[in-house]
C-alpha positions in Angstrom: 0.0 0.0 0.0 1.4 3.4 -1.0 0.2 6.5 0.9 0.0 10.0 -0.4 0.6 13.2 1.6 -2.9 14.4 0.8 -4.4 11.4 2.7 -5.5 9.1 -0.1 -3.5 6.1 -1.3 -3.0 3.2 -3.7 -2.7 -0.5 -3.5 -0.2 -2.2 -5.7 -1.6 -5.6 -6.5 0.6 -8.7 -6.2 -0.8 -10.1 -9.4 -0.1 -6.9 -11.3 -2.5 -4.7 -13.2 -3.8 -1.3 -12.3 -3.3 0.1 -8.8 -6.5 0.4 -6.7 -7.3 3.9 -5.4 -8.1 4.2 -1.7 -10.0 7.3 -0.5 -9.1 9.2 2.6 -11.7 7.3 4.6 -10.4 3.9 3.3 -6.9 4.9 4.5 -7.9 5.6 8.1 -7.0 2.1 9.3 -3.7 1.7 7.4 -0.3 3.4 7.1 2.0 3.7 4.1 3.7 0.4 3.4 1.2 -1.9 5.1 0.2 -5.1 3.3 -3.5 -5.4 2.9 -6.3 -7.4 1.4 -8.6 -5.2 -0.7 -12.0 -5.5 -2.4 -12.5 -3.6 -5.6 -15.5 -1.3 -5.2 -15.8 0.6 -8.5 -14.2 3.7 -9.8 -12.5 6.5 -7.8 -10.6 9.7 -8.6 -10.2 10.4 -12.3 -11.9 7.1 -13.2 -9.3 5.0 -11.6 -10.3 1.6 -10.2 -11.0 2.0 -6.5 -11.1 -0.4 -3.5 -11.5 -0.7 0.2 -9.4 -2.5 2.8 -10.9 -5.7 4.1 -8.0 -6.8 6.2 -4.5 -5.7 7.2 -2.1 -8.6 6.6 1.1 -7.0 7.9 2.1 -3.7 9.5 5.1 -1.9 8.0 5.6 0.8 10.6 6.5 0.1 14.2 8.7 3.1 14.8 8.2 6.5 13.1 10.3 9.7 13.2 8.6 13.0 13.1 7.9 16.4 14.8 6.1 16.5 18.1 3.1 18.9 18.0 0.4 20.0 20.5 -3.2 21.1 19.7 -6.5 21.2 21.6 -4.9 19.4 24.6 -3.5 16.5 22.5 0.1 15.7 21.8 0.8 14.0 18.5 3.6 13.3 16.0 3.6 14.4 12.4 5.6 11.8 10.5 8.6 13.0 8.5 7.6 10.4 5.9 5.1 12.5 4.0 3.3 9.3 2.7 2.2 8.7 6.3 -0.5 11.4 6.5 -2.1 10.2 9.7 -0.9 11.8 13.0 0.3 9.5 15.8 -1.2 10.5 19.2 1.1 10.4 22.2 -0.3 10.3 25.7 1.1 13.0 28.0 2.8 10.5 30.2 4.6 8.9 27.2 6.5 12.0 25.9 9.8 10.7 27.2 11.0 14.2 28.1 10.4 15.6 24.6 9.2 19.1 24.2 7.1 20.9 21.6 8.4 20.9 18.0 11.3 18.5 18.7 12.1 15.7 16.3 11.4 12.4 18.0 11.1 8.7 17.3 7.8 7.3 18.4 7.1 3.6 18.9 3.5 2.7 17.8 1.7 1.0 20.6 -1.7 0.9 18.8 -2.0 0.8 15.1 -4.8 2.9 13.5 -8.4 1.6 13.0 -11.3 3.0 11.1 -12.4 4.7 14.3 -9.2 5.6 16.2 -5.9 7.2 15.3 -2.6 5.4 15.8 -1.1 5.8 19.3 2.5 5.6 20.5 5.2 6.6 22.9 8.4 8.6 22.4 11.4 6.3 22.6 14.1 8.8 21.3 14.5 12.5 21.2 16.5 13.1 18.0 16.9 16.9 18.5 15.5 20.3 17.8 14.0 20.9 14.4 16.5 23.6 13.5 19.6 21.8 14.8 22.5 21.3 12.4 22.4 17.9 10.7 18.8 17.3 11.8 17.8 16.4 8.3 20.4 13.7 8.2 19.3 12.3 11.6 15.7 12.2 10.3 16.7 10.4 7.1 18.7 7.8 9.1 15.7 6.9 11.1 13.1 7.4 8.4 14.8 4.9 6.2 15.9 2.6 9.1 19.6 2.9 8.2 21.9 1.0 10.6 24.3 3.6 11.9 25.7 2.2 15.2 28.2 -0.7 15.0 27.9 -3.5 17.5 30.4 -3.5 20.3 31.6 -6.9 19.1 32.3 -5.6 15.6 34.2 -2.5 17.0 36.3 -4.9 19.2 37.1 -7.1 16.3 38.2 -4.1 14.1 40.3 -2.7 17.0 42.0 -6.0 17.6 43.7 -6.0 14.2 45.8 -2.9 15.2 46.9 -0.2 12.8 49.7 -1.9 10.9 49.9 -4.9 8.6 51.5 -7.8 10.6 54.4 -9.9 9.3 52.3 -13.1 9.2 49.7 -11.3 7.0 52.3 -10.7 4.3 53.0 -14.4 3.8 52.0 -16.1 0.5 51.4 -12.7 -1.1 53.0 -11.1 -4.2 55.2 -8.2 -3.0 54.2 -5.1 -5.0 55.7 -2.6 -2.5 58.2 -1.3 -5.1 55.6 -0.7 -7.7 54.5 2.9 -8.3 50.9 2.3 -7.4 48.9 5.4 -6.5 45.4 6.2 -5.4 43.4 8.9 -7.2 40.3 10.2 -5.4 38.4 13.3 -4.5 39.8 16.0 -2.2 37.6 15.0 0.7 37.9 11.2 0.4 39.1 9.3 3.5 38.7 5.6 2.4 41.0 4.7 -0.4 40.1 1.3 -1.7 41.7 1.3 -5.2 45.2 1.9 -6.5 46.4 1.8 -10.1 49.6 1.4 -12.1 50.3 1.0 -15.8 53.4 0.4 -17.9 54.4 -0.5 -21.5 55.2 -4.1 -21.9 56.4 -5.3 -25.4 53.8 -4.3 -27.9 51.0 -3.8 -25.4 50.4 -2.6 -21.9 50.2 -3.9 -18.3 47.5 -2.5 -16.1 47.5 -3.3 -12.4 44.4 -2.5 -10.3 45.0 -3.2 -6.6 42.0 -3.2 -4.3 42.0 -3.2 -0.5 41.8 -6.8 0.8 38.9 -6.3 3.1 38.1 -10.1 3.0 41.3 -10.8 4.9 39.8 -9.0 7.9 36.1 -9.4 7.5 35.5 -13.2 7.7 32.2 -15.0 7.2 30.4 -15.5 10.5 32.3 -12.7 12.3 30.7 -9.8 14.1 32.2 -7.5 11.4 30.6 -9.5 8.7 27.2 -9.5 10.5 27.3 -5.7 10.7 28.5 -5.3 7.1 25.8 -7.7 5.8 23.1 -5.7 7.6 24.2 -2.5 5.9 25.5 -3.9 2.6 26.6 -0.4 1.5 28.1 2.8 2.8 25.7 5.7 2.7 27.1 9.1 1.5 25.6 12.4 2.6 27.0 15.9 1.9 28.5 16.2 5.4 28.8 12.6 6.6 29.3 9.1 5.6 27.6 6.1 7.3 30.3 3.5 6.5 29.7 -0.2 5.9 32.7 -1.0 8.1 34.1 0.6 11.3 36.5 3.5 10.6 39.4 1.4 12.1 39.1 -0.6 8.9 37.5 1.7 6.3 39.6 4.7 7.0 42.7 3.0 8.4 43.9 -0.6 8.1 42.0 -1.3 4.8 42.5 2.2 3.3 45.4 2.3 0.8 47.0 5.2 2.4 50.4 6.5 1.1 53.7 5.2 2.3 52.3 2.4 4.5 52.0 -1.4 3.8 48.5 -2.6 3.0 47.0 -5.9 1.9 45.3 -6.0 -1.5 43.7 -8.1 -4.1 45.1 -7.5 -7.5 43.7 -7.7 -11.0 46.8 -7.7 -13.3 45.8 -7.2 -16.9 47.5 -7.3 -20.3 46.0 -4.9 -22.8 46.7 -4.7 -26.5 47.4 -1.5 -28.5 43.8 -1.5 -29.6 42.5 -1.4 -26.0 41.5 -5.1 -25.8 42.2 -7.0 -22.6 44.1 -10.0 -23.8 44.7 -11.7 -20.5 44.5 -11.2 -16.7 45.3 -12.9 -13.4 44.2 -12.3 -9.8 46.4 -12.7 -6.8 46.7 -11.5 -3.2 49.5 -9.0 -2.7 51.0 -6.5 -0.3 51.5 -2.9 -1.6 52.7 0.4 -0.5 51.0 3.4 -2.2 53.5 5.9 -3.5 51.1 8.9 -3.5 47.6 9.9 -2.5 46.6 12.0 -5.6 43.4 13.9 -6.3 41.4 14.1 -9.5 42.1 17.8 -9.8 45.9 17.5 -9.6 46.0 14.5 -11.9 43.8 16.2 -14.5 46.2 19.2 -14.4 49.3 17.0 -14.8 48.0 14.9 -17.8 48.5 17.5 -20.6 52.1 18.1 -19.7 52.8 14.4 -19.5 51.7 13.9 -23.1 54.9 15.5 -24.4 57.1 14.4 -21.5 59.4 11.3 -21.3 59.3 10.3 -17.6 61.5 7.6 -16.3 60.1 4.1 -16.6 58.5 2.8 -13.4 57.8 6.3 -11.9 54.5 7.8 -11.0 54.6 10.1 -14.0 55.4 7.3 -16.4 52.5 5.3 -14.9 50.1 8.2 -15.2 51.0 8.8 -18.8 50.4 5.1 -19.6 47.1 5.2 -17.7 46.0 8.2 -19.8 46.9 6.2 -22.9 44.9 3.2 -21.7 42.0 5.5 -20.9 41.8 6.8 -24.4 42.0 3.3 -25.8 39.3 2.0 -23.5 37.1 4.9 -24.4 37.4 4.1 -28.1 36.5 0.5 -27.4 33.6 1.7 -25.2 32.2 3.8 -28.0 32.7 1.0 -30.5 30.6 -1.5 -28.5 27.9 1.1 -28.1 28.0 1.7 -24.3 25.7 4.5 -23.2 27.2 7.6 -21.6 24.6 9.4 -19.6 26.3 11.9 -17.2 24.2 12.6 -14.2 23.9 16.0 -12.5 25.5 16.3 -9.1 25.8 19.2 -6.7 28.8 19.9 -4.4 28.0 21.7 -1.2 30.1 24.2 0.8 29.1 24.7 4.4 29.5 27.5 6.9 30.9 26.9 10.4 27.3 26.7 11.8 26.4 23.9 9.3 24.3 26.1 7.0 24.9 25.8 3.2 27.3 28.5 2.0 27.3 27.6 -1.7 26.2 25.0 -4.1 28.1 24.4 -7.3 27.9 21.7 -10.1 30.3 18.8 -9.7 32.9 18.7 -12.6 34.0 15.4 -14.0 37.5 15.7 -15.6 39.7 13.2 -17.4 41.1 11.9 -14.2 37.6 10.9 -13.0 36.9 9.2 -16.3 40.4 7.5 -16.3 39.8 5.9 -13.0 36.3 4.9 -14.0 37.6 3.0 -17.1 40.3 1.2 -15.1 37.7 0.1 -12.5 35.4 -1.1 -15.3 38.2 -3.2 -16.8 38.8 -4.9 -13.4 35.1 -5.5 -12.8 34.7 -7.1 -16.2 37.6 -9.4 -15.6 36.2 -10.3 -12.2 32.8 -11.4 -13.7 34.5 -13.4 -16.5 37.0 -15.1 -14.0 34.3 -16.2 -11.6 31.8 -17.2 -14.3 34.4 -19.4 -16.0 35.2 -21.0 -12.7 31.5 -21.6 -12.1 31.9 -19.7 -8.8 28.5 -18.2 -7.7 28.6 -14.5 -7.4 26.3 -11.4 -7.5 26.5 -10.0 -11.0 25.8 -6.3 -11.5 22.9 -6.7 -13.9 21.4 -4.0 -16.1 18.6 -5.7 -18.0 17.1 -4.7 -21.4 14.2 -2.3 -21.4 10.8 -3.7 -20.4 8.4 -4.2 -23.3 5.8 -1.7 -21.9 8.5 1.0 -21.4 9.9 0.3 -24.9 6.4 0.6 -26.5 5.8 3.9 -24.8 9.2 5.2 -25.8 8.7 4.2 -29.4 5.3 6.0 -29.5 6.8 9.2 -28.2 9.8 9.0 -30.6 7.4 8.4 -33.5 5.5 11.6 -32.7 8.9 13.4 -33.2 9.7 11.6 -36.4 12.3 9.3 -34.9 12.8 5.6 -34.7 14.8 3.4 -32.3 16.4 0.5 -34.1 16.6 -3.1 -32.8 12.9 -4.1 -33.0 11.7 -5.8 -29.8 15.2 -6.2 -28.4 17.2 -3.0 -29.1 20.9 -3.1 -28.3 23.0 -0.5 -26.6 24.3 0.4 -30.0 20.7 1.3 -31.1 20.4 3.6 -28.2 23.9 5.1 -28.7 23.1 5.7 -32.4 19.9 7.6 -31.7 21.7 9.7 -29.0 24.4 10.6 -31.6 21.8 11.3 -34.3 19.8 13.7 -32.1 22.7 15.4 -30.3 22.3 18.7 -32.2 18.5 18.9 -32.1 16.9 21.5 -29.9 14.9 18.8 -28.1 18.0 16.7 -27.5 17.7 17.0 -23.7 14.1 15.8 -23.8 14.9 12.9 -26.1 18.0 11.7 -24.1 16.0 12.0 -20.8 13.3 9.8 -22.4 15.9 7.2 -23.4 17.4 7.1 -20.0 14.0 6.7 -18.3 13.1 3.8 -20.5 15.9 1.7 -18.9 15.5 -0.4 -15.8 17.5 0.1 -12.6 20.7 -2.0 -12.3 20.5 -4.7 -9.6 22.5 -7.5 -8.0 21.6 -11.0 -9.1 23.2 -14.4 -9.2 21.7 -14.8 -12.7 23.9 -13.1 -15.3 21.8 -11.0 -17.8 24.7 -8.7 -18.8 24.9 -5.0 -18.4 22.9 -3.2 -21.0 24.1 0.3 -20.3 27.8 -0.6 -20.4 27.3 -3.1 -23.2 29.0 -5.9 -21.3 28.1 -9.6 -21.4 29.6 -10.1 -18.0 29.9 -7.5 -15.2 30.4 -7.6 -11.5 31.6 -5.3 -8.7 35.1 -5.9 -7.4 36.7 -2.5 -6.8 35.0 -1.2 -3.6 34.8 -3.8 -0.9 35.2 -1.1 1.8 31.8 0.3 0.9 29.9 -2.5 -1.0 29.1 -6.0 0.2 28.8 -7.5 -3.2 32.5 -6.5 -3.9 33.5 -8.3 -0.6 31.7 -11.4 -1.8 33.5 -11.2 -5.1 36.8 -11.2 -3.3 35.8 -14.2 -1.3 34.9 -16.0 -4.5 38.2 -15.1 -6.2 40.2 -16.4 -3.2 38.2 -19.6 -3.1 38.9 -20.2 -6.9 42.6 -19.5 -6.4 42.6 -22.1 -3.6 40.9 -24.6 -5.8 37.7 -24.4 -3.9 34.2 -22.7 -4.2 32.6 -20.2 -1.9 29.0 -21.5 -1.5 27.9 -20.3 1.9 25.3 -17.8 0.7 21.7 -17.7 -0.3 22.8 -15.7 -3.4 19.3 -14.8 -4.6 18.1 -13.5 -1.3 21.4 -11.6 -0.7 21.1 -10.0 -4.2 17.6 -8.8 -3.4 18.8 -7.4 0.0 21.9 -5.6 -1.6 19.7 -4.1 -4.3 17.0 -2.9 -1.9 19.6 -1.4 0.5 21.3 0.4 -2.4 17.9 2.0 -3.3 17.3 2.8 0.3 20.7 4.5 0.6 20.1 6.5 -2.6 16.6 7.6 -1.4 18.0 8.8 2.0 20.9 10.6 0.4 18.6 12.2 -2.2 16.2 13.5 0.5 18.9 15.1 2.6 20.4 16.7 -0.5 17.0 18.1 -1.5 16.5 19.4 2.0 19.8 21.2 1.9 19.0 22.7 -1.5 15.6 23.9 -0.3 17.1 25.4 2.9 19.7 27.2 0.8 17.0 28.7 -1.4 14.9 29.9 1.5 16.6 33.3 1.4 16.2 33.7 -2.3 12.4 33.8 -2.7 11.6 36.3 -5.5 14.8 35.8 -7.4 14.9 34.5 -10.9 16.8 31.3 -12.1 17.4 29.3 -15.2 16.6 25.7 -15.4 15.5 22.7 -17.4 12.0 21.1 -17.4 12.8 17.7 -15.8 9.2 16.3 -15.5 5.7 17.0 -16.8 2.5 16.2 -15.0 -1.1 17.3 -15.7 -0.9 19.9 -13.0 2.4 21.5 -14.0 6.0 21.0 -14.8 9.0 20.2 -12.6 12.2 22.2 -13.2 15.8 21.5 -12.2 17.8 24.6 -11.7 21.2 25.0 -13.5 23.4 26.0 -10.6 22.0 24.1 -7.6 20.2 21.2 -9.3 17.3 21.9 -6.9 14.0 20.6 -8.2 10.8 22.6 -8.0 7.3 22.8 -9.5 5.8 25.3 -11.9 2.1 24.8 -11.1 -0.2 25.1 -14.0 -1.8 28.1 -12.4 1.5 29.9 -12.9 1.3 29.4 -16.7 -0.7 31.4 -19.1 -4.3 31.0 -18.1 -5.7 27.9 -19.7 -6.9 24.3 -19.1 -3.8 22.1 -19.4 -3.5 18.4 -20.3 -0.6 16.1 -21.2 0.0 16.0 -25.0 0.0 12.8 -27.0 3.7 12.3 -26.3 3.0 12.3 -22.5 6.0 14.6 -22.0 4.4 17.9 -23.1 2.0 20.1 -21.2 -0.5 21.6 -23.6 -3.0 24.5 -23.1 -6.3 23.5 -24.7 -7.3 27.0 -25.8 -4.1 28.9 -26.3 -1.9 26.0 -27.5 0.8 27.1 -25.1 3.2 24.1 -24.7 5.9 23.3 -22.2 7.9 20.1 -22.8 10.4 17.9 -21.0 13.9 19.2 -21.6 13.0 22.8 -22.4 15.1 25.6 -21.0 13.1 28.1 -18.9 13.4 31.1 -16.6 11.5 30.8 -13.3 11.0 32.9 -10.3 11.3 31.3 -6.9 7.8 31.6 -5.3 7.9 29.5 -2.1 10.1 27.1 -0.3 9.3 24.5 2.5 12.7 23.0 3.6 11.0 20.6 6.0 9.3 18.8 3.1 11.9 19.7 0.5 9.2 21.4 -1.6 10.1 24.3 -3.9 7.5 26.2 -6.0 8.3 28.3 -9.0 6.5 30.9 -11.1 7.0 30.6 -14.8 8.8 33.6 -16.3 9.5 32.5 -19.9 11.7 30.4 -22.1 15.4 31.0 -22.2 16.2 33.5 -24.9 12.5 34.3 -25.2 12.7 37.6 -23.3 
């Protein structure tokens, strides 16, 4: 059951088909996320099939985070999850020391019924509503993110000490003299990948060394239990909730410069045409020769093109890495891999925690270089384990669903375009259409439509390839500090190297958990980011901005601003006076009398009309199209 902030809801049926609409009255006995049995009763809002709840099969909400309010002698909590529109009544003797308007966690002691509101007691006072980082604390609890390590896990991590022990170096290849370096962002603290390249004969050698987390996090340990519960690190603008305790993630497993570290290595041979002609995996000990940043590497690369650095040095390696990057990019384009670059904002904060500035993140050649090296190692990992018949969690990006493909083709046809490939288009078909439309005025609209037709990538023991990257085999190997599937891949590789198989997992269930936790982490991070953007905009009401129409609905259009990437709504009432409907292409808002049109991907000027940071809602007034004034 999916609730709506306005009080109504929808039931997604297990057997598929149209969702059933639930009126505000029908929603009184349930909360967002509950599993219910429903009876179809006819038609509801806008002719949608409607239903009523006949039984609650399972309750989804036992603890809820929200703001404590008081009215007419009654204390109650307004949930931070906007899809829970019902208030939760709190008896006066169950306030747990909380005061008016504080953010609290309330445990539900009585679920709602058709006649009574839900009731609960305060079990945690999170903090004041205007406290620094309160939006992060809300997100953690709202999405049930594990954020406190068990004492047993912390003790295990501490017991390893801060240095690699002599016995841990045994039976490992010694790479300590190799000019391996890490290349990360300026603020990074966990360095889990290092790279090195050199010319060998008529080709190249590429070494990707990854922190050997599996040496420390063993199956059945307390560290493994905590990591398995999280399955991913969660990144917020001011804080990271790590998958592993910092004693490992930021210290012993982090490939810091000038200290010995254990690693797992993918050692590749690459031809002058950018094809990986061979590879091997092995455990090693390394000593990073530098902690470099994307910014400084990107600045060094142009000069290295004409330089002749001494073989085996950092500069020589960087030059070869750049050469490999260009070769890999040519191969990538040749196989038709898609290259959608997302928009990301970088925040700068004042001392009091408020947002000082927001600027677009810039991806330079160093970012792309590291990405290509990691892709190469990940492909080798998937092929190595598949050939050995070692179970693993593939990173699967499936082909577009038939219904999505049909809708996409209909929209493209209205614009005089065709996506090749019939019922099973290939990545090349997508890439060709992207290239063909790159110079069109509606290119942003078209490319957004293409991206939205693709399913989300998931983790699965069944290999279905990676559509977006155009790989037949793909897995994650390069970030075991922050992703559990990568840790599993390392265990699988070690098992194969030892002539064994790692079979201790329910791979299907674990793939579903890792995929769900990844989506949970993304949702929590996205909410905090949207809150910070809204809070930043609060002092700019009345100002004008430039943006792109990023969504179209019958009641208006969503716009993403250029500089902050904040999203807001132009309500239809802000547009030239008319009755608006979606056009035949479903991505254009059309005035029925005036013919005024506003389409996905259009560039517009808007005026900031209202901001509600607590909900992340931003409202715009339409000013005009870019270059129209």
